C-alpha positions in Angstrom: 81.8 121.5 105.2 82.5 119.2 108.2 81.8 122.2 110.5 78.5 122.4 109.2 77.9 118.7 110.1 78.6 119.3 113.7 82.2 118.3 114.0 84.6 120.3 116.3 87.0 122.6 114.5 89.8 120.2 115.1 87.9 117.2 113.8 86.7 119.1 110.8 90.4 120.1 110.0 91.4 116.6 110.2 88.6 115.2 108.1 89.2 117.9 105.5 92.7 117.0 105.3 92.0 113.3 104.8 89.4 114.0 102.3 91.7 116.4 100.2 94.7 113.8 100.5 92.3 110.9 99.5 91.1 112.8 96.5 94.7 113.5 95.2 95.7 109.7 95.9 92.7 108.6 93.8 93.6 110.9 90.9 97.2 109.5 91.0 96.0 105.9 91.5 94.0 106.0 88.2 97.3 105.6 86.4 97.8 102.1 87.9 95.9 98.7 88.0 94.7 97.3 91.2 97.5 94.7 91.3 100.1 97.3 90.7 98.6 99.5 93.7 98.7 96.4 95.9 102.4 96.1 95.3 103.1 99.9 95.6 101.1 100.4 98.6 101.8 97.1 100.3 98.1 96.4 100.8 95.7 93.6 100.1 93.1 93.7 97.3 90.2 94.5 99.5 92.1 97.3 101.2 93.1 98.8 97.8 89.5 98.4 96.8 88.3 100.2 99.8 90.6 103.1 99.0 89.5 103.3 95.4 85.7 103.2 96.5 86.1 106.1 98.8 85.7 104.4 102.2 87.9 107.1 103.7 86.7 106.2 107.3 88.7 102.9 107.0 92.0 104.8 106.7 93.9 107.0 109.2 95.5 110.2 107.9 98.9 108.5 108.7 98.0 105.6 106.3 97.0 108.0 103.6 100.2 110.0 104.0 102.1 106.7 103.6 100.1 105.9 100.5 100.8 109.3 99.0 104.5 109.0 99.8 104.5 105.4 98.2 103.1 107.0 95.0 105.8 109.6 95.1 103.3 112.4 95.8 105.4 114.0 98.6 102.7 115.0 100.9 103.2 118.0 103.2 101.0 120.1 105.5 100.8 123.8 105.2 99.3 126.3 107.6 98.0 129.8 107.4 96.3 132.5 109.4 92.6 132.9 108.7 91.9 136.0 106.9 91.9 139.1 109.1 93.6 137.5 112.0 97.1 138.4 113.1 99.5 136.0 114.7 99.1 135.9 118.5 95.6 137.5 118.3 93.4 136.8 121.4 90.3 134.8 120.7 
């Protein structure tokens, strides 16, 4: 999706990771009140509100990983080869 908007492959990959992680955090966060989230995440009410309202640009990937960990989500990154490519293939 981000490729279609003109982002480089690297930027697109990072933005996709942020969007997916944010989505999962929001699903988990629905189990808590904003006050509980403030305590769990160690953030102010406006910051928690920004997170819940989808203002992803205000958060780094590092911050989102930290929030996921604070919510016991155990975030991890997995990589894979694109379909049809072999490891070490010339581009």
